[in-house]
C-alpha positions, 0 to 999 in steps of 0.5 A, a space after each residue: 538212571 537221574 532223578 531228575 528223569 524219573 516219573 513219579 511222586 515223592 513220599 513228601 508230595 503223597 504226604 502233603 496231598 494226603 493232608 490237604 485231602 484229609 482236611 477238606 473231608 473233615 470239613 465237609 463232614 463238620 458242613 454236613 453236620 452243622 446242617 443237620 443241626 440247624 435242620 433239626 432246630 428249623 423243623 423245631 421251631 416250624 412245629 412250635 409256630 404251628 402250635 402257636 398259631 393252632 392254640 390261638 385260632 382254637 380260643 372258643 371263649 372271650 374269657 380274659 385270663 391264662 391257660 397252659 399245658 403241654 403237648 409233646 417236648 412243647 410247653 406252651 401257655 396262652 394269654 386273653 386281654 381285653 382292649 379297649 376299643 376306641 369310642 371312634 370305632 365303634 358302631 353307632 347302634 347295637 353291641 359294641 364289640 370286645 376287641 381280644 389281644 391274644 397271645 400264646 408262648 411255646 417252649 421247647 429244649 434249652 430255652 427255645 421260646 416262639 411267640 405268636 401274638 393277635 387281636 381279635 374282636 368278639 361281639 358282647 361283652 367278654 367276661 373277666 374271671 
């Protein structure tokens, strides 16, 4: 029987197919692993933004200053500053509102950080420590 008439694969063809298959499997595993790492980073970032938003909304007294704390893997720092309200935006009668600049910086992990900032008006005079 002639070699050209035989059906099947040679050892070299099988080896090349195995190498191609193994490279494809390794690439798929690395892609899945990277996807899981990105999912964890995204989840941590989302939790940090939610914590910052909650801390900005929980500001209860219009006192200028800074406070900080720790919540789980996150450390945070909240700053409150009284801003000047332009005369043309102040009401002609009654108490003038105070404009507060609030910012919360949340840090976690290996140097990761996010900052949430907003402006808020409150009635009356803000105290300065």
